[in-house]
Backbone as a chain_set.jsonl record, in Angstrom:
{"seq": "MEDPLAVPHAINRRDDGILIEWDALGHQALFRARDLRLACPCAGCVEEMTGRPLLDPDAVPTGVLPVRLALVGTYGLRVSWSDGHGTGIYTFARLLAECPCPRCRSGQPG", "coords": {"N": [[97.351, -48.714, 44.387], [100.489, -49.312, 42.513], [102.176, -46.619, 41.346], [103.413, -46.624, 38.179], [105.27, -44.916, 37.155], [106.611, -44.129, 39.181], [108.802, -46.091, 39.368], [112.103, -46.272, 38.643], [113.727, -45.957, 35.621], [116.636, -46.282, 35.42], [119.203, -46.496, 37.783], [122.051, -45.13, 39.038], [124.928, -45.205, 40.975], [126.938, -42.629, 42.078], [130.044, -40.897, 43.194], [129.412, -38.145, 44.066], [126.385, -38.561, 44.454], [123.358, -40.077, 43.601], [122.273, -40.882, 40.684], [119.209, -40.781, 39.267], [117.366, -42.006, 36.651], [114.4, -41.489, 35.621], [112.703, -42.032, 33.545], [112.852, -43.122, 29.78], [112.89, -41.071, 28.332], [114.571, -38.889, 29.234], [113.688, -37.713, 31.615], [115.509, -37.301, 34.575], [117.384, -37.046, 37.532], [119.819, -35.66, 39.78], [120.392, -36.808, 42.813], [121.951, -35.443, 45.494], [124.541, -36.463, 47.464], [125.017, -35.834, 50.152], [122.844, -34.302, 50.796], [120.82, -36.28, 50.257], [121.7, -38.239, 52.347], [121.277, -36.79, 54.59], [118.439, -36.753, 54.706], [117.494, -39.145, 55.297], [115.079, -41.574, 56.021], [115.02, -43.277, 57.959], [114.281, -44.811, 61.375], [116.056, -44.142, 63.181], [117.014, -41.546, 62.22], [114.862, -40.105, 62.014], [112.144, -39.303, 63.917], [109.678, -41.513, 64.525], [106.727, -41.109, 65.164], [106.318, -38.308, 65.084], [107.677, -37.265, 62.998], [109.884, -35.692, 63.498], [113.277, -34.412, 63.021], [115.923, -36.27, 63.961], [118.467, -36.693, 63.535], [121.542, -35.32, 63.702], [122.708, -32.819, 61.767], [125.501, -32.023, 61.745], [126.96, -34.408, 62.45], [127.153, -35.822, 60.206], [129.502, -36.272, 57.721], [130.788, -33.65, 55.369], [131.834, -34.83, 53.206], [130.481, -37.295, 52.692], [129.405, -40.249, 51.065], [127.586, -42.315, 48.759], [128.119, -45.723, 49.281], [127.176, -48.288, 48.448], [124.234, -49.424, 46.606], [120.996, -50.969, 47.073], [118.466, -52.649, 45.738], [115.072, -52.561, 47.122], [112.719, -54.566, 47.032], [110.171, -53.563, 44.672], [109.828, -51.197, 45.192], [111.529, -49.429, 46.502], [114.87, -48.07, 47.538], [117.988, -48.842, 49.195], [120.613, -47.302, 50.776], [123.947, -47.954, 51.356], [126.072, -45.832, 53.451], [129.094, -43.921, 53.384], [129.602, -43.166, 55.833], [129.05, -45.299, 57.61], [126.437, -45.716, 58.213], [122.935, -47.134, 56.937], [120.404, -47.913, 57.075], [118.139, -46.879, 56.108], [115.217, -46.709, 54.02], [114.799, -45.421, 50.947], [111.984, -44.649, 49.378], [110.748, -45.0, 46.096], [108.525, -43.66, 45.301], [108.723, -41.464, 47.06], [111.074, -40.279, 46.264], [110.558, -39.577, 43.83], [108.603, -37.743, 44.246], [110.056, -35.671, 45.328], [111.922, -34.997, 43.331], [114.748, -33.311, 42.172], [115.206, -32.318, 39.714], [114.957, -29.463, 37.194], [112.421, -29.505, 35.679], [110.746, -30.871, 37.538], [110.705, -29.302, 39.827], [109.751, -26.753, 38.828], [107.241, -27.518, 38.679], [106.159, -28.355, 36.246], [104.208, -30.238, 34.096], [104.799, -33.917, 33.639]], "CA": [[98.151, -49.382, 43.105], [101.66, -48.53, 42.389], [102.418, -45.543, 40.235], [104.47, -47.116, 37.229], [106.173, -43.563, 36.818], [107.929, -44.074, 40.31], [109.623, -46.995, 39.243], [113.166, -45.757, 37.814], [114.365, -46.719, 34.471], [117.982, -46.717, 35.654], [119.753, -45.953, 38.924], [123.555, -45.066, 38.92], [125.602, -44.488, 42.027], [127.995, -41.883, 41.742], [130.443, -40.412, 44.444], [128.625, -37.167, 44.356], [125.28, -38.747, 44.774], [122.628, -41.027, 42.857], [121.659, -40.404, 39.456], [117.964, -41.686, 38.842], [116.651, -41.801, 35.38], [112.822, -41.842, 35.791], [112.284, -42.71, 32.121], [114.004, -43.251, 28.812], [112.848, -39.841, 27.552], [115.219, -37.654, 29.517], [113.777, -37.184, 32.983], [116.562, -37.66, 35.411], [117.96, -36.141, 38.544], [120.898, -36.117, 40.587], [120.301, -36.506, 44.27], [123.121, -34.934, 45.762], [125.016, -37.371, 48.457], [124.823, -35.388, 51.475], [121.304, -33.974, 51.075], [120.145, -37.486, 50.423], [122.159, -38.843, 53.643], [120.478, -35.795, 55.671], [117.156, -36.975, 54.393], [117.381, -40.561, 55.658], [113.793, -41.604, 56.627], [114.902, -44.404, 59.146], [113.758, -44.673, 62.58], [117.183, -43.575, 63.66], [117.249, -40.161, 61.782], [113.423, -39.298, 61.99], [111.202, -39.668, 64.981], [108.611, -42.223, 63.917], [105.501, -40.574, 65.481], [106.106, -36.96, 64.72], [108.536, -36.875, 61.887], [110.832, -34.58, 64.027], [114.419, -35.076, 62.592], [116.815, -36.978, 65.099], [119.901, -36.789, 62.882], [122.278, -33.969, 63.799], [123.591, -32.581, 60.408], [127.017, -31.791, 62.082], [127.571, -35.538, 62.5], [127.286, -36.309, 58.943], [130.475, -35.806, 57.112], [130.497, -33.148, 54.334], [132.133, -35.588, 51.93], [129.76, -38.67, 52.75], [129.219, -40.71, 49.662], [126.929, -43.623, 48.79], [129.127, -46.973, 48.757], [126.459, -49.503, 47.909], [122.84, -49.627, 46.447], [120.252, -52.203, 46.912], [116.85, -52.435, 45.606], [113.993, -53.121, 48.126], [111.427, -54.978, 46.176], [110.048, -52.678, 43.417], [109.229, -49.882, 45.718], [112.539, -48.48, 47.073], [116.308, -48.234, 47.42], [118.651, -48.84, 50.334], [121.683, -46.912, 50.331], [124.873, -47.957, 52.371], [126.579, -44.806, 53.222], [130.587, -43.97, 53.647], [129.623, -42.89, 57.2], [128.648, -46.452, 58.088], [124.688, -45.763, 58.03], [122.567, -47.965, 55.917], [119.323, -48.639, 57.385], [117.092, -46.285, 55.579], [114.631, -47.155, 52.725], [114.244, -44.354, 50.207], [110.865, -45.131, 48.252], [110.662, -44.455, 44.724], [107.54, -42.648, 45.308], [109.072, -40.387, 47.797], [112.097, -39.763, 45.535], [110.001, -38.748, 42.669], [108.037, -36.414, 44.753], [111.17, -34.776, 45.868], [112.672, -34.927, 42.368], [115.326, -31.996, 42.261], [115.46, -31.768, 38.479], [114.211, -28.227, 36.834], [111.035, -29.688, 35.326], [109.878, -31.015, 38.699], [110.821, -28.0, 40.747], [108.991, -25.716, 38.255], [105.912, -28.052, 38.546], [105.759, -28.52, 34.942], [103.566, -31.78, 33.955], [105.723, -35.018, 32.797]], "C": [[99.29, -48.666, 43.031], [101.761, -47.686, 41.192], [103.747, -46.073, 39.34], [105.567, -45.967, 36.967], [107.163, -43.681, 38.139], [108.83, -45.09, 40.445], [110.886, -46.713, 38.351], [113.477, -46.54, 36.663], [115.799, -47.098, 34.64], [118.234, -45.827, 36.991], [121.351, -45.79, 38.84], [124.122, -44.282, 40.315], [126.811, -43.76, 41.59], [128.754, -41.413, 43.157], [129.807, -39.164, 44.953], [127.249, -37.344, 44.576], [124.641, -40.063, 44.025], [121.865, -40.328, 41.639], [120.263, -41.177, 39.048], [117.532, -41.151, 37.478], [115.329, -42.335, 35.453], [112.185, -42.56, 34.594], [113.356, -42.687, 31.132], [113.803, -41.914, 27.92], [113.685, -38.641, 28.07], [114.727, -37.246, 30.968], [114.565, -37.887, 33.953], [116.977, -36.494, 36.361], [119.002, -36.622, 39.172], [120.484, -35.762, 41.998], [121.438, -36.367, 44.897], [123.421, -35.877, 47.155], [124.594, -37.051, 49.772], [123.374, -34.95, 51.931], [120.611, -35.113, 51.215], [120.238, -38.255, 51.909], [121.304, -37.97, 54.759], [118.952, -36.153, 55.688], [116.599, -38.423, 54.671], [116.017, -40.772, 56.343], [113.85, -42.776, 57.932], [114.591, -43.772, 60.526], [115.03, -43.921, 63.47], [117.61, -42.084, 63.408], [115.787, -39.342, 61.697], [112.748, -40.144, 63.24], [109.983, -40.096, 64.361], [107.181, -41.428, 64.104], [105.133, -39.153, 65.058], [106.831, -36.548, 63.543], [109.609, -35.902, 62.192], [112.246, -35.163, 63.414], [115.24, -35.35, 63.734], [118.342, -36.655, 64.775], [120.422, -35.438, 63.116], [123.096, -33.678, 62.651], [125.137, -32.538, 60.708], [127.466, -33.113, 62.251], [127.549, -36.438, 61.402], [128.492, -35.5, 58.262], [130.193, -35.016, 55.823], [130.772, -33.947, 53.06], [131.551, -37.111, 52.106], [129.289, -39.081, 51.377], [128.59, -42.011, 49.797], [128.02, -44.674, 48.267], [128.231, -48.108, 48.014], [124.993, -49.149, 47.786], [122.222, -50.889, 46.453], [118.836, -51.944, 46.667], [116.033, -53.072, 46.728], [112.854, -53.236, 47.439], [111.337, -54.074, 44.972], [109.68, -51.46, 43.95], [110.544, -48.974, 46.178], [114.083, -48.913, 46.821], [116.939, -48.101, 48.773], [119.94, -48.354, 50.031], [122.816, -47.186, 51.703], [125.913, -46.787, 52.052], [128.259, -44.808, 53.839], [130.675, -43.667, 55.167], [129.112, -44.272, 57.977], [126.926, -46.583, 58.343], [124.115, -46.504, 56.86], [121.299, -48.635, 56.012], [117.93, -47.941, 56.696], [116.584, -46.84, 54.147], [114.118, -45.782, 52.006], [113.283, -44.705, 49.162], [111.093, -44.366, 47.078], [109.559, -43.365, 44.708], [108.0, -41.414, 45.926], [110.309, -39.589, 47.197], [111.663, -39.089, 44.465], [109.362, -37.663, 43.071], [108.94, -35.345, 45.129], [112.271, -34.649, 44.651], [113.433, -33.543, 42.245], [115.544, -31.441, 40.822], [114.538, -30.406, 38.316], [112.85, -28.547, 36.632], [110.238, -29.84, 36.636], [109.715, -29.834, 39.776], [109.931, -26.936, 40.207], [107.5, -26.07, 38.154], [105.302, -28.389, 37.121], [105.175, -30.154, 34.905], [104.716, -32.666, 33.176], [105.697, -34.745, 31.49]], "O": [[99.292, -47.491, 43.399], [101.413, -48.116, 40.092], [104.903, -45.95, 39.745], [106.692, -46.272, 36.57], [108.347, -43.35, 38.084], [109.599, -45.143, 41.406], [110.681, -46.953, 37.161], [113.488, -47.768, 36.745], [116.218, -48.118, 34.092], [117.671, -44.763, 37.249], [121.816, -46.833, 38.379], [123.859, -43.128, 40.654], [127.613, -44.26, 40.802], [128.117, -41.54, 44.203], [129.636, -39.047, 46.167], [126.683, -36.309, 44.927], [125.366, -41.044, 43.86], [121.041, -39.417, 41.709], [120.387, -42.255, 38.466], [117.375, -39.948, 37.269], [115.13, -43.546, 35.355], [111.347, -43.46, 34.653], [114.512, -42.353, 31.392], [114.485, -41.723, 26.914], [113.6, -37.542, 27.522], [115.416, -36.393, 31.527], [114.305, -39.071, 34.169], [116.934, -35.297, 36.077], [119.227, -37.831, 39.212], [120.257, -34.6, 42.337], [122.109, -37.399, 44.858], [122.469, -36.0, 47.925], [123.922, -37.815, 50.465], [122.851, -35.142, 53.028], [119.801, -35.193, 52.138], [119.284, -38.737, 52.52], [120.738, -38.53, 55.698], [118.279, -35.838, 56.67], [115.475, -38.799, 54.337], [115.833, -40.06, 57.331], [112.91, -43.048, 58.679], [114.622, -42.57, 60.789], [114.759, -43.162, 64.4], [118.369, -41.47, 64.158], [115.675, -38.162, 61.366], [112.842, -41.356, 63.434], [109.266, -39.31, 63.743], [106.56, -41.158, 63.076], [103.996, -38.799, 64.747], [106.579, -35.434, 63.083], [110.207, -35.325, 61.283], [112.332, -36.387, 63.322], [115.202, -34.467, 64.591], [119.215, -36.415, 65.609], [119.771, -34.461, 62.744], [124.172, -34.266, 62.533], [125.932, -33.02, 59.901], [128.697, -33.103, 62.206], [127.851, -37.626, 61.513], [128.494, -34.269, 58.237], [129.386, -35.557, 55.067], [130.11, -33.807, 52.032], [132.199, -38.051, 51.645], [128.806, -38.241, 50.616], [128.886, -42.78, 50.711], [128.643, -44.592, 47.209], [128.674, -48.725, 47.046], [124.458, -48.604, 48.751], [122.769, -51.856, 45.925], [118.15, -51.143, 47.302], [116.421, -54.141, 47.2], [112.073, -52.312, 47.214], [112.346, -53.84, 44.307], [109.197, -50.622, 43.188], [110.415, -47.75, 46.157], [114.45, -49.844, 46.104], [116.454, -47.257, 49.528], [120.51, -48.87, 49.07], [122.601, -46.736, 52.829], [126.485, -46.625, 50.974], [128.593, -45.644, 54.679], [131.735, -43.892, 55.751], [128.754, -44.079, 59.139], [126.387, -47.646, 58.651], [124.764, -46.519, 55.814], [120.988, -49.624, 55.349], [116.822, -48.47, 56.792], [117.339, -47.312, 53.298], [113.158, -45.15, 52.447], [113.722, -45.056, 48.067], [111.571, -43.232, 47.078], [109.732, -42.289, 44.135], [107.715, -40.341, 45.395], [110.553, -38.436, 47.553], [112.251, -38.075, 44.089], [109.447, -36.626, 42.414], [108.545, -34.183, 45.226], [113.401, -34.245, 44.921], [112.689, -32.563, 42.214], [115.986, -30.304, 40.657], [113.583, -30.191, 39.062], [112.022, -27.955, 37.325], [109.257, -29.138, 36.88], [108.691, -29.579, 40.411], [109.348, -26.21, 41.013], [106.644, -25.301, 37.715], [104.112, -28.648, 36.942], [105.648, -31.073, 35.574], [105.41, -32.204, 32.27], [106.324, -35.451, 30.699]]}, "num_chains": 1, "name": "protein.A"}
């Protein structure tokens, strides 16, 4: 069953990353552009069977930015990047599990 908390309230593309508002009560986080690009889960960036990273971080420009966002069903987000990449699907469940906000990093309950 889908976790309703893993469906964002709002998603905003910014040059420095993607701001996700998880709820209307203030739970939000900025996923920094380059960090998110380096975490691309696609088969070209991560070895499917082992999870070993295939993407060379030096191949990703420091100024990479999200150019376009597209929803993938109700479970994820596809990002088109300024470096031409755009095949990864970032699931909302994974983004929420890796939420960089202070509350999530400290392990405090929602």
